N, C-alpha and C positions, 0 to 999 in steps of 0.2 A: 505491499499501498504504497501513498503517497506520506510522505513525514513532514511536518510545517514545526516551528516553535514561533512563540511568540517574543519578538525583542525586548519584553518587558521581562523575560526571564533572565536575561545575559548582562553583563556590567560592560559600561565603556560608552561610548560615542555612538551616534545608528552607526556609521559605516563600520565600526569596528565589530558590532553585532552583527552585521551584513556578510560580512567576513568570514566571521569568525562559523557563522550556518552554515554557509556555505563548502567551509574546508570538512566542517564534521561530517557533510554528506546528507542536510536533510535537502529538501525539495524546495520549500515556501518558507513563507513567514506571516505572521501578524505582524502589521507596523501598530504600534500603540502610538495611540496621540503626544504625546508625552516628546519620546521618541523623534517623531518629528518636530514638533514646535519645538528641539532644542536645537534642529540640525541646520548648518549653515546651507546643505545644499537643496535646491527646489523641487518641486514634485515630479518633474520631468525628469530630473539630475539622480535622484532616488530611482525611479525608475527604470532608467541606465543602468546604472549601477545593477538591481538585481536583477535583470538579463542578463547585462556579463558575467556572474556569478552564477546562471544559473539557478535563479530565484524566481519564484513565482509568489505573488501578491495575495493572497489566500484570505486575507480580510483584515479591515480596517476596524480599530475597537478604542476606546469605547465610546456609544451617544448614551448619553444616559438621562433621566429623570424626564422624559417626555413622553408616558402618555396618561393618564387619567389625573389631569390637572385644569384647573380653571382655564375659560377660555383662553383670557387674554395669555396666560403663559404659554396655552398651546400654539397661538399665533407667533409667538415667538421662538418657540422648538421648529415650528415650520420654517420659519426664517433661516434658522440657525442652519438646519440639515440639507437645507439645497446651497449653502455654504458650503458645509462639507460634501455633498456629492458634488459638486464641482470639481473640489477639488481629492475626491476620488479618483475620477474622470482625469485629470491631469495626472495621476500616481497610477492608475493601470487597475486598481482594486473593485474587485466590482461584488464585496458581499460586506456589508457593517454590522456589527456588534452594536444591539439595544439592551442594555440592561433594565434589568427592574426597576419601577420608581422608588427610590428613597426619598423623594421631596414631601419637606414637610406640608404639604399644601396637595397631592396626591389623596385621590378616593380609594373606597372600596370600591370600585362599580367594575364590574368585566366587564359588560356593556359598553360601558366610556372606553376603556381601554382599549375592547380589540376596535369598535371606532376610528380611534387616536392612529391606532397601527395600520389600518387599512387606511387613514389618510398620506398617513409617512408612508406607504407602499406606494403607494398611489403615485405618488411624488420621486419614491426610489425608481420606479420603474423606469420614469423619463429619462431617466442618465443610466438605463440599463443595469439599476443596481438593486440587488437584492437583501434585505434586513430579518435578520439573524436575532431571533428575539429570546435572551435568556434570563432566567430568574435568579435572582440574588438571593444567596443561601439567607440573605437579613435583609431582606427585599420586605419595604413599608406595608404591600399586601399579599402581593407576590410571589411567594419564596419556595416554592417546588417545582419541579420540572411537570408533574403534570398541569399544576393551575398555569401555566405559563401556554402548554400545548392548548389547555380547554380554549383561551384567548385567543391562540393564533387559529386555531379551528374554525371559531365564530368569525372573525375578522374574513376568513375564506376569501385570501387574496392571495393569486400567483407567483408573486415578490415576496411574500411573507412566509418567512417560517419560523422552526425555531432552533438554538442552539444549544447542546447537551454540555454541563460542564460538570464531571467525575468530583471536582469539589465539592460545588453546590449541591449536589444529591447526596455523595457520601455522608460529608461531612453532617446534615439534618437526619441520618439514618433512614433515607426515604429510601424503599425497596425499587432497586431499577428493573425488575422484571416487567413495570408499566411499560417500561418504554414499547414494547411489543405493540404495544398499542397506534401508537404511532405510524404514519409512513415514511420509508424511508427518504421517499423525492422530500420529503417536509422539513427532514433532521438537514438544517443546510450546512452544519456544522459540528466540530465533536474537538474538546478541549480538554485534555487530562492534565492533572495532578495530582499527585500520592501527598501524604502524610501522616505523621505518627501521632495516634490518638492521645489526644490531649484533650480534660476538662478544660474548657476557655469559651468565652467571646468568640460567636465563629467568626468576626469579623475580624479579631485580631490573630488568632488563627489562620486563617485566609491569606493576609497581610505580610505574614512574618515566618511561617514555619509549612509551607505548601512544600514538597519536592517530587523532584520524577519519580515515576509508575516504578513499583518494586522498592523503593526505600522507605518508603513508609508501611502504615498500618492498613489503610486500602483494599479492598479486591476493586483496584482499577480495571483487570484481566475479565473477571466475570460481566462487569457493564460495558465493556466493550463487545464480549462476544452479542449480550443482548442488543447491543447498538447495531451489528454486522446483521444481525439477523434479521434486520426490517427494513433491509438491501441496502443500507446508506453505501458512499460510495467514494465519498467526501478523504481530509487526510487526515490523519490521525496527528493530533494538535497539540502542542504543549504549552501551558500557559500557569508558571511558576512563579509566585512573589516568594522570594527568600532573603531574610537580610543575608546570608553567609553568601548567597551567588552574585547577589548584587555586588561584594566584594572583589569577590576571587576574577581571574582572570578570565576572558569571555571563553578562548578555546578550545580548556581542559574542560570548561563547565559545555560549552557545545558536545564537545566529543562524549561527555557522557551520558546530556540529554538522546545524545542520540543513539546512543546503547542502551539507554532503558526502550526507548522505544523498539528497537531490532530485539531486545528480546520478550519482551510485551508482544510483539507479533509472534513468536514462537511459542509464546504459551496460548493465545486461542488460535494457536493453527492455520496462521496466514502467511508462514514464513517457516523455511527448515533448514537453517545455517548448520554447519556439522555440527551434531552430538557432541553434549558435553563428554570429556575424557577426564574422570574424577581421580587424582592422585593419590596412590596407594600407601604412599613415604614418604620421608625427609633422607633423603639422599647425604644433603651436606647443607651446610652453615657456610657465608664465606665471609668472612673480615676483612676490611681494608685497614692499615693500620702506616701508618710512617716509621712506627719502631717496633719489630718484633718481639725486641725481647722482654716488653712489658706483657705482651699478651701470654707469649711462649712461660712463663712463668707461672699465671695463670692456670693455666691449660695443664701444665706438667704438675699444679699443683692438685689438680683436679681428675687427677690419673692418664691423662690423655699422652701419649708419644707420638714423636715427627714421627710417620709411618714412612712419607713418599714426598717428593717433588719434582715437579711441573716441569716437562722434556725443553720450555721455553721462554715461560715465563717465573716470574722472581712469586711463586705461590706454594707455600708447604700444606702438606695434607696429616692434620692432627686426627688419631683415631682413640677412642674405647668402644670397644663393645663394635653396636651398630651406629655410634655415636661419628659424625665425621664432622669436622671444621677446617673448612679452608683460610688459611692467613697469608694474606696477598697485601706485596710492599711495594707496589707499581708506581710508577708516579702520580696517579690519579690520587691515590692510600696520604702522599705528602700534602696533597691541596686539603684533602677532607677529612683529614683525623681518623682514630679509631672507629671506625661503623661498622655497623652488620648492612653490607651491601647488595647479596643475592641470598639466594635460597635454593637447593638442587631437590625438585619436587619427585619423584617416583612415580613416572607415567607408564597404564600400559600399553601407549600409543604416543611414542612422541610426537611422532609428525602429527596425528590428529590433533594433538590438545592445541601445535601450533597452528593449525588451520581454523582452529575453532577461535582459539583468540586473536585471529587474524579477520574471522568476518564482524569480530565484535570492537572491531573497531581499536584493539590493542595490538599493532605491528611486532613482526619479529626484529629484535635489535641488531642493529650491525653490529658484525663482530670480527676482530681479526684473527684468524686463525690460520697455526699454517698447515700446508699439504700432509701434513700425516697426523694430524690433531682431529679426534673423534667429534661427528658435528653435533651441532649441542646448541640446542635454539632459546633464547632468551624475550621474555616481553617485561614488559616496565609497569608495577603497579604503580597505581596514582599514589606513591609515599616516593616514588624511584627507588625502590627495589628491584631488582631483578631476579625473574622466577626463572628459574632453566629447566625445561623437560627431559628430565632422566630416566635412563635404564641400567639400572647396575647388575652385574653377575647375570645377563640374560644372552645367552649365545643366540639367540638370533637378531640381536639389536646392536648397535652400535655403544660402546660402554663410556663415558669419560673417564673412569679409571686408571684406563692404558694410558691417557695421556700424561699419571705420573710416573717417575719413577722409581720404585722401593728402595728406603733409607739403606737397608740392609746390602742388600747384592747392585743396586744400580738397575736392575731387570725396572720394564716397564707391571705395574700394576695391573695384577688381575684380576681386581674387581670382586674379589670374596670377602667373607664375611668379616674381614680381620680378627677375629678370634684371642689370635695373637695380641692383641693390646688392650685383651680387656681383662681384668684380676682375675687370678685365677681362684679366687675365693669366693666369686660371685657378689660380691658387696660393692661395688662399682657401679660404675655409670654404664646402661647398657644400649639407650638411644637417646633422641632427642623429644624429650615430651612433647614441646610447644614451644613458638616462637612468639612475642612482644614486637608488634611494632607500633612505633606512633607514627601517627599521621598527623600534616600539613592540617592547623585547625580548619582548612577551608575544604577537605577534602575526605572527610569521617563519610559520609553519607554515601559518597561516590565508591570510597573502599570497598563498604560493604558488599554494595552492588557489583563492584568489581571479579572481586573473589565470590560471589554466586555465581553468578553466571556464564564469566568467563573461565574460572577454574570447576566449574558442578560444585561446588561447595556450600554446605549449608550454613545458614548466619543464623546465632541464637540471636535471643533478647539481647539489647542494649542494657548496659550497667551503669549508674553513675557512682562514682567512688570519692571520698570526702579527701581531698588532699590539704594542705596546712593554707595552700594559695586560693580556693575555689575549688568547683568540681570538675575531676574527670570522667570522661566517657570512653563507657568499653565496650567490645562488642566481639564476640568469640566466632569465627568461621572454622567449622572442621566439615572433615570423613564421616560417613558410617560408624566406623570401629575408631575412631579416635587415631587414627596413626598420622593424618596430618592435623594438625589444631594451628590456627594463628590467633592472637589475640590482638585485635585494633586498639588502639588508645588515641585518643586526643588530649592534651594535657591542660591541664589551668593557666601554668604559666609556659606560655608556648617557646618563648625564652629559654628558658631553663633546658638546655640541654641534658645536662648530667642528668636529672632526677626522673624528667620524661623522656628516658632514652630506650634505646629498644635491648631485650633480653633472649638469651636462650635459656631454656629449662632442659635440665638433662634429669634425666628418668635414673633414679638407683633400686634398687628391691631394698635396702637400708639404709636411708638419707643420716641416721645418725653416725653409723662408721663411714661412708662418705663425708661426710663434715668434718669428723674428727680425723681421716686422713689428709684431707684439704689444710685442717689447720697444721698438723702436724709435722706437713711437708711447706709452713713456712706461708701461707694462702691466710689473705685477711677474708672473714665475714661478717658482715652490717651487722654492729651491733643492736639490740633491741632492750626497749628501756625495763623494766622491771615491773613499770605499773603494768604494763601488756600480762604477765604474766598470774598479777594477782589477778588478774580479770578470767584468763584461763582457769585458774583455782576455783575462783566465784561458779561458771558455766560447765566444768567440766568433772567427773573424777576421775583422778589419773592413777596409775599403781606407784607403788612405791618408788621414789628417787627418780619417775619419768619425768616431769615436770622442771624435776633441777636439771636434769642434763639439757634439757630443752631450752632454759635460761642460761645454761652455761654456754652453748651454743650459738646463741641466735636463732632458735630453730620457732618456727610457727604453727599452728595447729588449727585443723577447721575438718569442720565430716558436715557430710549432707545424708541423704535419704538410702544410699547406696552404700557409704563407705565413709573412710578416713583421709585426710592430706595432712603430711606433714612437707616443710620447707625451708628453706631458707637460702640467703643470698650472696653472695661475694661482692667487694667493694667494687664500685664501679672503675671500668678503664677507658678513659674515653667516653665514648658515648655507648657504651657494653657494659651489661653487665652480666653475671650468669647464677641461673636458679637451681639449687638441687631439689628436686622432687619424690617426693616415693607415696604413690595412690596405691589406696587399698580398696579397689570397687568405688571411691569418688570422681565425678563427674565432672565437678569446676573448675578454677583458677585458685580459688583462694579469695577472693573478693572479699569477703569478710575483713580479710587482715592487709587490703591492700593500702590503707589510711594511714596503717602502723608503718606499713614499708617504706611508705611516700615520706613519712615523717624523718623516720629514723635517717633518707637518706639525705635529705636537706640539712638535719644536725650532723651527719658525717663531712656533707660539703661545706658547711660554715668550718667545720674543724679544723680540716684537711687545706681548706681553702682550693678547691680542684674539682 
């Protein structure tokens, strides 16, 4: 289907918005009146610019407070409308949005509203323009789509139809099944927006919290199915009012917006992009650093061994059990400092995964590769983290591990299990449990949609965590068996890279033994305040000496309906820290303890000055 986006959904000048929409792949735009009024371009120049960009102008909007008003007010409305219709003819737009009136003088009289809209449609018809009447959720007398349709039906004019808006319908809890009663040819336009489920004034909700389909809690797909069932053949168009989008760069926002419509079309069955290829595990996590020594010290204390080195690049492979950490000291690392740059995802079909990503506007990243290097495709997540689609130890597929020469004998890595690098007593790290990625403040919703749609992961509910300087939002995405878990967060203090850093959680069968070994090897664990353990004693019963051990090592504790969780943290190196975790049936991430961890990291940073 054709796709469109309202210019109000993007930031910047009208020219910037049009360029972003075109580059993202949209077919058309709705031009919001304020964007046109603020533009130095004439309507003719805007029309030409859209044509050059391959964009149609699908809607001009909005016209407000037209119907069911006193006669003298309506006369002024018709005069205003004539001027707008002349402008639209210059602009090349043939459909105008008319919102249900919120005028204080508007009366509750459907017959009068129908008569006024009929007269407006008569005038619009002289200019070859159609009028799409939309019920605002906060309309003074008309605030449901069914009511708006009854007025349009009563007016009975060929140039008058209705505009359906998913936000106005779903925010009021209206049943979209009634859309089936509207003939498809009388649905002149369809505007789409999602939103988080909030208990607040609907006008404020609409003006500040709309988001793209798939990023909120509305059943937008269900509504679209009902609309398509009428025979509607117009565009799927986004109209999103959102404070974050208005401040974010237009280009990435437009890509996120178009991706949401591609996924929506897949969901409702009108498009068939390549099927999702869900990752089955984490092959590696790659750190970049200007100085490998501090990272090597921490990894060594955690029980990792340097297992191999890349044949052509300054990248070392550290391994323990199935947990693999790449340490990259390339020139880029010297510019960015120590951070988590890439994640290798085990994929049953790496080529298919890359094909899916490209179809959903996440193109494969260019990569310098020696002739003998294994082909390895990567795409960029919204926060810039590179996601590689990998196969490890699978003879039928190229193996990234063969790019590394084993430390012991200089031979190429075999891609085996790495069992020789695991602790023989079974108390060490055995795999990567999860990865936590801090998102730029304006990419949080985009990140959840990206990981869900491009990678096929399931997005869990968003969680708010108290930070000493505000609230931190977190949302986990995971595959069905939990072998891939990524916690996406946006911090309360976006400039505080040390606290709101990326981290790698390592699974251990005995976190107490792992923590002791780390500390005995010279590693520094994050100190946890004594008050935390006093509270634990009040909330839970522990075996003799158990709580004392946790206090000594800085181990935190939580439990849910499925089991128990014990975890502790290393001090931060650059923008990265490690977490040792022991899951005994537990399915969460220790959100109950996150405020304590965040406060402890703030304190540690203040003490160390870094």
